[in-house]
CHARMM internal coordinates of N, CA and C (Angstrom, degrees):
IC EDIT
DIST 1 N 1 CA 1.4649
DIST 1 CA 1 C 1.5180
ANGL 1 N 1 CA 1 C 111.19
DIST 1 C 2 N 1.3459
ANGL 1 CA 1 C 2 N 115.53
DIHE 1 N 1 CA 1 C 2 N -27.90
DIST 2 N 2 CA 1.4612
ANGL 1 C 2 N 2 CA 118.98
DIHE 1 CA 1 C 2 N 2 CA -177.92
DIST 2 CA 2 C 1.5306
ANGL 2 N 2 CA 2 C 110.00
DIHE 1 C 2 N 2 CA 2 C -64.58
DIST 2 C 3 N 1.3182
ANGL 2 CA 2 C 3 N 117.67
DIHE 2 N 2 CA 2 C 3 N -34.27
DIST 3 N 3 CA 1.4545
ANGL 2 C 3 N 3 CA 121.06
DIHE 2 CA 2 C 3 N 3 CA 179.49
DIST 3 CA 3 C 1.4906
ANGL 3 N 3 CA 3 C 111.73
DIHE 2 C 3 N 3 CA 3 C -67.24
DIST 3 C 4 N 1.3173
ANGL 3 CA 3 C 4 N 114.47
DIHE 3 N 3 CA 3 C 4 N -38.22
DIST 4 N 4 CA 1.4846
ANGL 3 C 4 N 4 CA 116.09
DIHE 3 CA 3 C 4 N 4 CA 177.56
DIST 4 CA 4 C 1.5240
ANGL 4 N 4 CA 4 C 111.26
DIHE 3 C 4 N 4 CA 4 C -70.13
DIST 4 C 5 N 1.2887
ANGL 4 CA 4 C 5 N 118.39
DIHE 4 N 4 CA 4 C 5 N -38.99
DIST 5 N 5 CA 1.4952
ANGL 4 C 5 N 5 CA 121.36
DIHE 4 CA 4 C 5 N 5 CA 178.25
DIST 5 CA 5 C 1.4838
ANGL 5 N 5 CA 5 C 111.87
DIHE 4 C 5 N 5 CA 5 C -64.86
DIST 5 C 6 N 1.3518
ANGL 5 CA 5 C 6 N 116.54
DIHE 5 N 5 CA 5 C 6 N -35.32
DIST 6 N 6 CA 1.4774
ANGL 5 C 6 N 6 CA 117.44
DIHE 5 CA 5 C 6 N 6 CA -176.72
DIST 6 CA 6 C 1.5400
ANGL 6 N 6 CA 6 C 111.96
DIHE 5 C 6 N 6 CA 6 C -98.88
DIST 6 C 7 N 1.3392
ANGL 6 CA 6 C 7 N 116.21
DIHE 6 N 6 CA 6 C 7 N 7.61
DIST 7 N 7 CA 1.4940
ANGL 6 C 7 N 7 CA 125.70
DIHE 6 CA 6 C 7 N 7 CA 174.56
DIST 7 CA 7 C 1.5451
ANGL 7 N 7 CA 7 C 110.42
DIHE 6 C 7 N 7 CA 7 C 55.82
DIST 7 C 8 N 1.3582
ANGL 7 CA 7 C 8 N 113.63
DIHE 7 N 7 CA 7 C 8 N 44.23
DIST 8 N 8 CA 1.4799
ANGL 7 C 8 N 8 CA 117.70
DIHE 7 CA 7 C 8 N 8 CA 170.22
DIST 8 CA 8 C 1.5087
ANGL 8 N 8 CA 8 C 111.38
DIHE 7 C 8 N 8 CA 8 C -79.25
DIST 8 C 9 N 1.3311
ANGL 8 CA 8 C 9 N 121.00
DIHE 8 N 8 CA 8 C 9 N 137.94
DIST 9 N 9 CA 1.3638
ANGL 8 C 9 N 9 CA 125.44
DIHE 8 CA 8 C 9 N 9 CA 179.36
DIST 9 CA 9 C 1.5127
ANGL 9 N 9 CA 9 C 115.12
DIHE 8 C 9 N 9 CA 9 C -75.88
DIST 9 C 10 N 1.3245
ANGL 9 CA 9 C 10 N 113.38
DIHE 9 N 9 CA 9 C 10 N -42.39
DIST 10 N 10 CA 1.4933
ANGL 9 C 10 N 10 CA 118.13
DIHE 9 CA 9 C 10 N 10 CA -175.09
DIST 10 CA 10 C 1.5149
ANGL 10 N 10 CA 10 C 109.04
DIHE 9 C 10 N 10 CA 10 C -114.56
DIST 10 C 11 N 1.3117
ANGL 10 CA 10 C 11 N 115.56
DIHE 10 N 10 CA 10 C 11 N 129.78
DIST 11 N 11 CA 1.4702
ANGL 10 C 11 N 11 CA 119.73
DIHE 10 CA 10 C 11 N 11 CA -179.45
DIST 11 CA 11 C 1.5407
ANGL 11 N 11 CA 11 C 104.93
DIHE 10 C 11 N 11 CA 11 C -115.38
DIST 11 C 12 N 1.3455
ANGL 11 CA 11 C 12 N 116.93
DIHE 11 N 11 CA 11 C 12 N 112.61
DIST 12 N 12 CA 1.4533
ANGL 11 C 12 N 12 CA 119.75
DIHE 11 CA 11 C 12 N 12 CA 177.41
DIST 12 CA 12 C 1.5572
ANGL 12 N 12 CA 12 C 106.72
DIHE 11 C 12 N 12 CA 12 C -90.89
DIST 12 C 13 N 1.2768
ANGL 12 CA 12 C 13 N 113.29
DIHE 12 N 12 CA 12 C 13 N 131.37
DIST 13 N 13 CA 1.4445
ANGL 12 C 13 N 13 CA 119.73
DIHE 12 CA 12 C 13 N 13 CA 178.79
DIST 13 CA 13 C 1.4756
ANGL 13 N 13 CA 13 C 115.70
DIHE 12 C 13 N 13 CA 13 C -86.78
DIST 13 C 14 N 1.2943
ANGL 13 CA 13 C 14 N 117.35
DIHE 13 N 13 CA 13 C 14 N -5.32
DIST 14 N 14 CA 1.4787
ANGL 13 C 14 N 14 CA 121.59
DIHE 13 CA 13 C 14 N 14 CA 178.89
DIST 14 CA 14 C 1.5460
ANGL 14 N 14 CA 14 C 107.78
DIHE 13 C 14 N 14 CA 14 C -155.48
DIST 14 C 15 N 1.3458
ANGL 14 CA 14 C 15 N 116.79
DIHE 14 N 14 CA 14 C 15 N 135.49
DIST 15 N 15 CA 1.4714
ANGL 14 C 15 N 15 CA 119.15
DIHE 14 CA 14 C 15 N 15 CA -178.65
DIST 15 CA 15 C 1.5105
ANGL 15 N 15 CA 15 C 115.43
DIHE 14 C 15 N 15 CA 15 C -62.65
DIST 15 C 16 N 1.3781
ANGL 15 CA 15 C 16 N 115.17
DIHE 15 N 15 CA 15 C 16 N -21.12
DIST 16 N 16 CA 1.4880
ANGL 15 C 16 N 16 CA 118.31
DIHE 15 CA 15 C 16 N 16 CA 179.52
DIST 16 CA 16 C 1.4663
ANGL 16 N 16 CA 16 C 112.59
DIHE 15 C 16 N 16 CA 16 C -68.55
DIST 16 C 17 N 1.3580
ANGL 16 CA 16 C 17 N 120.67
DIHE 16 N 16 CA 16 C 17 N -13.78
DIST 17 N 17 CA 1.4911
ANGL 16 C 17 N 17 CA 122.63
DIHE 16 CA 16 C 17 N 17 CA 179.87
DIST 17 CA 17 C 1.4964
ANGL 17 N 17 CA 17 C 110.96
DIHE 16 C 17 N 17 CA 17 C -78.25
DIST 17 C 18 N 1.3512
ANGL 17 CA 17 C 18 N 118.25
DIHE 17 N 17 CA 17 C 18 N -20.37
DIST 18 N 18 CA 1.4097
ANGL 17 C 18 N 18 CA 119.89
DIHE 17 CA 17 C 18 N 18 CA -172.13
DIST 18 CA 18 C 1.4921
ANGL 18 N 18 CA 18 C 116.61
DIHE 17 C 18 N 18 CA 18 C -62.57
DIST 18 C 19 N 1.3654
ANGL 18 CA 18 C 19 N 121.41
DIHE 18 N 18 CA 18 C 19 N -43.92
DIST 19 N 19 CA 1.4895
ANGL 18 C 19 N 19 CA 118.36
DIHE 18 CA 18 C 19 N 19 CA 177.66
DIST 19 CA 19 C 1.5259
ANGL 19 N 19 CA 19 C 114.16
DIHE 18 C 19 N 19 CA 19 C -64.46
DIST 19 C 20 N 1.2486
ANGL 19 CA 19 C 20 N 119.55
DIHE 19 N 19 CA 19 C 20 N -37.44
DIST 20 N 20 CA 1.4847
ANGL 19 C 20 N 20 CA 122.13
DIHE 19 CA 19 C 20 N 20 CA 179.75
DIST 20 CA 20 C 1.5475
ANGL 20 N 20 CA 20 C 109.67
DIHE 19 C 20 N 20 CA 20 C -68.25
DIST 20 C 21 N 1.2714
ANGL 20 CA 20 C 21 N 116.41
DIHE 20 N 20 CA 20 C 21 N -41.78
DIST 21 N 21 CA 1.4748
ANGL 20 C 21 N 21 CA 120.59
DIHE 20 CA 20 C 21 N 21 CA 175.01
DIST 21 CA 21 C 1.4932
ANGL 21 N 21 CA 21 C 112.48
DIHE 20 C 21 N 21 CA 21 C -60.99
DIST 21 C 22 N 1.3324
ANGL 21 CA 21 C 22 N 116.27
DIHE 21 N 21 CA 21 C 22 N -40.56
DIST 22 N 22 CA 1.4676
ANGL 21 C 22 N 22 CA 119.40
DIHE 21 CA 21 C 22 N 22 CA 179.51
DIST 22 CA 22 C 1.5325
ANGL 22 N 22 CA 22 C 111.93
DIHE 21 C 22 N 22 CA 22 C -67.99
DIST 22 C 23 N 1.3501
ANGL 22 CA 22 C 23 N 118.05
DIHE 22 N 22 CA 22 C 23 N -38.74
DIST 23 N 23 CA 1.4244
ANGL 22 C 23 N 23 CA 122.24
DIHE 22 CA 22 C 23 N 23 CA 176.96
DIST 23 CA 23 C 1.5423
ANGL 23 N 23 CA 23 C 112.35
DIHE 22 C 23 N 23 CA 23 C -64.79
DIST 23 C 24 N 1.3209
ANGL 23 CA 23 C 24 N 116.57
DIHE 23 N 23 CA 23 C 24 N -39.21
DIST 24 N 24 CA 1.4676
ANGL 23 C 24 N 24 CA 120.32
DIHE 23 CA 23 C 24 N 24 CA 178.81
DIST 24 CA 24 C 1.5124
ANGL 24 N 24 CA 24 C 109.54
DIHE 23 C 24 N 24 CA 24 C -68.04
DIST 24 C 25 N 1.3388
ANGL 24 CA 24 C 25 N 118.27
DIHE 24 N 24 CA 24 C 25 N -42.97
DIST 25 N 25 CA 1.4597
ANGL 24 C 25 N 25 CA 120.89
DIHE 24 CA 24 C 25 N 25 CA 177.85
DIST 25 CA 25 C 1.5145
ANGL 25 N 25 CA 25 C 114.16
DIHE 24 C 25 N 25 CA 25 C -60.41
DIST 25 C 26 N 1.3428
ANGL 25 CA 25 C 26 N 113.72
DIHE 25 N 25 CA 25 C 26 N -41.52
DIST 26 N 26 CA 1.4330
ANGL 25 C 26 N 26 CA 120.72
DIHE 25 CA 25 C 26 N 26 CA -178.93
DIST 26 CA 26 C 1.5536
ANGL 26 N 26 CA 26 C 110.73
DIHE 25 C 26 N 26 CA 26 C -66.40
DIST 26 C 27 N 1.3033
ANGL 26 CA 26 C 27 N 118.24
DIHE 26 N 26 CA 26 C 27 N -39.38
DIST 27 N 27 CA 1.4356
ANGL 26 C 27 N 27 CA 125.17
DIHE 26 CA 26 C 27 N 27 CA 176.68
DIST 27 CA 27 C 1.5594
ANGL 27 N 27 CA 27 C 109.79
DIHE 26 C 27 N 27 CA 27 C -62.50
DIST 27 C 28 N 1.3252
ANGL 27 CA 27 C 28 N 115.48
DIHE 27 N 27 CA 27 C 28 N -49.11
DIST 28 N 28 CA 1.4627
ANGL 27 C 28 N 28 CA 120.20
DIHE 27 CA 27 C 28 N 28 CA -179.08
DIST 28 CA 28 C 1.5607
ANGL 28 N 28 CA 28 C 109.08
DIHE 27 C 28 N 28 CA 28 C -64.75
DIST 28 C 29 N 1.2643
ANGL 28 CA 28 C 29 N 119.27
DIHE 28 N 28 CA 28 C 29 N -40.97
DIST 29 N 29 CA 1.4410
ANGL 28 C 29 N 29 CA 122.85
DIHE 28 CA 28 C 29 N 29 CA -179.34
DIST 29 CA 29 C 1.5202
ANGL 29 N 29 CA 29 C 114.06
DIHE 28 C 29 N 29 CA 29 C -64.60
DIST 29 C 30 N 1.3663
ANGL 29 CA 29 C 30 N 116.24
DIHE 29 N 29 CA 29 C 30 N -27.73
DIST 30 N 30 CA 1.4807
ANGL 29 C 30 N 30 CA 122.23
DIHE 29 CA 29 C 30 N 30 CA 177.75
DIST 30 CA 30 C 1.4878
ANGL 30 N 30 CA 30 C 111.23
DIHE 29 C 30 N 30 CA 30 C -91.52
DIST 30 C 31 N 1.3800
ANGL 30 CA 30 C 31 N 119.41
DIHE 30 N 30 CA 30 C 31 N 1.17
DIST 31 N 31 CA 1.4195
ANGL 30 C 31 N 31 CA 119.60
DIHE 30 CA 30 C 31 N 31 CA 178.04
DIST 31 CA 31 C 1.5405
ANGL 31 N 31 CA 31 C 114.70
DIHE 30 C 31 N 31 CA 31 C 89.06
DIST 31 C 32 N 1.3210
ANGL 31 CA 31 C 32 N 115.66
DIHE 31 N 31 CA 31 C 32 N 6.75
DIST 32 N 32 CA 1.4427
ANGL 31 C 32 N 32 CA 118.67
DIHE 31 CA 31 C 32 N 32 CA -176.44
DIST 32 CA 32 C 1.5427
ANGL 32 N 32 CA 32 C 108.96
DIHE 31 C 32 N 32 CA 32 C -100.40
DIST 32 C 33 N 1.3337
ANGL 32 CA 32 C 33 N 116.57
DIHE 32 N 32 CA 32 C 33 N 163.05
DIST 33 N 33 CA 1.4351
ANGL 32 C 33 N 33 CA 121.66
DIHE 32 CA 32 C 33 N 33 CA 171.50
DIST 33 CA 33 C 1.5131
ANGL 33 N 33 CA 33 C 109.41
DIHE 32 C 33 N 33 CA 33 C -74.28
DIST 33 C 34 N 1.3376
ANGL 33 CA 33 C 34 N 116.16
DIHE 33 N 33 CA 33 C 34 N 132.75
DIST 34 N 34 CA 1.4824
ANGL 33 C 34 N 34 CA 117.35
DIHE 33 CA 33 C 34 N 34 CA -178.65
DIST 34 CA 34 C 1.5751
ANGL 34 N 34 CA 34 C 107.79
DIHE 33 C 34 N 34 CA 34 C -72.91
DIST 34 C 35 N 1.3037
ANGL 34 CA 34 C 35 N 112.29
DIHE 34 N 34 CA 34 C 35 N 155.19
DIST 35 N 35 CA 1.4982
ANGL 34 C 35 N 35 CA 118.31
DIHE 34 CA 34 C 35 N 35 CA 175.42
DIST 35 CA 35 C 1.5206
ANGL 35 N 35 CA 35 C 109.32
DIHE 34 C 35 N 35 CA 35 C -63.21
DIST 35 C 36 N 1.2845
ANGL 35 CA 35 C 36 N 115.11
DIHE 35 N 35 CA 35 C 36 N 147.69
DIST 36 N 36 CA 1.4879
ANGL 35 C 36 N 36 CA 121.61
DIHE 35 CA 35 C 36 N 36 CA 174.03
DIST 36 CA 36 C 1.5088
ANGL 36 N 36 CA 36 C 109.28
DIHE 35 C 36 N 36 CA 36 C -72.81
DIST 36 C 37 N 1.3368
ANGL 36 CA 36 C 37 N 115.13
DIHE 36 N 36 CA 36 C 37 N 140.54
DIST 37 N 37 CA 1.4991
ANGL 36 C 37 N 37 CA 120.01
DIHE 36 CA 36 C 37 N 37 CA 176.64
DIST 37 CA 37 C 1.4794
ANGL 37 N 37 CA 37 C 109.77
DIHE 36 C 37 N 37 CA 37 C -64.52
DIST 37 C 38 N 1.3276
ANGL 37 CA 37 C 38 N 116.55
DIHE 37 N 37 CA 37 C 38 N 150.62
DIST 38 N 38 CA 1.4448
ANGL 37 C 38 N 38 CA 123.38
DIHE 37 CA 37 C 38 N 38 CA 176.66
DIST 38 CA 38 C 1.5238
ANGL 38 N 38 CA 38 C 109.34
DIHE 37 C 38 N 38 CA 38 C -82.66
DIST 38 C 39 N 1.2956
ANGL 38 CA 38 C 39 N 114.26
DIHE 38 N 38 CA 38 C 39 N 106.05
DIST 39 N 39 CA 1.5200
ANGL 38 C 39 N 39 CA 117.59
DIHE 38 CA 38 C 39 N 39 CA -177.90
DIST 39 CA 39 C 1.4741
ANGL 39 N 39 CA 39 C 112.53
DIHE 38 C 39 N 39 CA 39 C -95.35
DIST 39 C 40 N 1.3736
ANGL 39 CA 39 C 40 N 116.81
DIHE 39 N 39 CA 39 C 40 N 16.53
DIST 40 N 40 CA 1.4719
ANGL 39 C 40 N 40 CA 119.50
DIHE 39 CA 39 C 40 N 40 CA 177.45
DIST 40 CA 40 C 1.5264
ANGL 40 N 40 CA 40 C 110.25
DIHE 39 C 40 N 40 CA 40 C -62.63
DIST 40 C 41 N 1.3004
ANGL 40 CA 40 C 41 N 113.98
DIHE 40 N 40 CA 40 C 41 N 132.42
DIST 41 N 41 CA 1.5012
ANGL 40 C 41 N 41 CA 117.04
DIHE 40 CA 40 C 41 N 41 CA -179.89
DIST 41 CA 41 C 1.5240
ANGL 41 N 41 CA 41 C 109.08
DIHE 40 C 41 N 41 CA 41 C -78.85
DIST 41 C 42 N 1.2838
ANGL 41 CA 41 C 42 N 111.92
DIHE 41 N 41 CA 41 C 42 N 145.55
DIST 42 N 42 CA 1.5058
ANGL 41 C 42 N 42 CA 117.58
DIHE 41 CA 41 C 42 N 42 CA -179.50
DIST 42 CA 42 C 1.5257
ANGL 42 N 42 CA 42 C 106.39
DIHE 41 C 42 N 42 CA 42 C -120.04
DIST 42 C 43 N 1.3188
ANGL 42 CA 42 C 43 N 115.65
DIHE 42 N 42 CA 42 C 43 N 143.22
DIST 43 N 43 CA 1.4928
ANGL 42 C 43 N 43 CA 121.07
DIHE 42 CA 42 C 43 N 43 CA 178.38
DIST 43 CA 43 C 1.4365
ANGL 43 N 43 CA 43 C 110.04
DIHE 42 C 43 N 43 CA 43 C -93.32
END
COOR INIT
IC SEED 1 N 1 CA 1 C
IC BUILD
């Protein structure tokens, strides 16, 4: 609800997502294809 109240566009559910998101945004901003996410399953 805090994100709605503060009008944030993107709500990250875990802090570990932040670096990957930043790398994808930087690649897109520089005209490159972003790296694929690591879909490896973890136990």
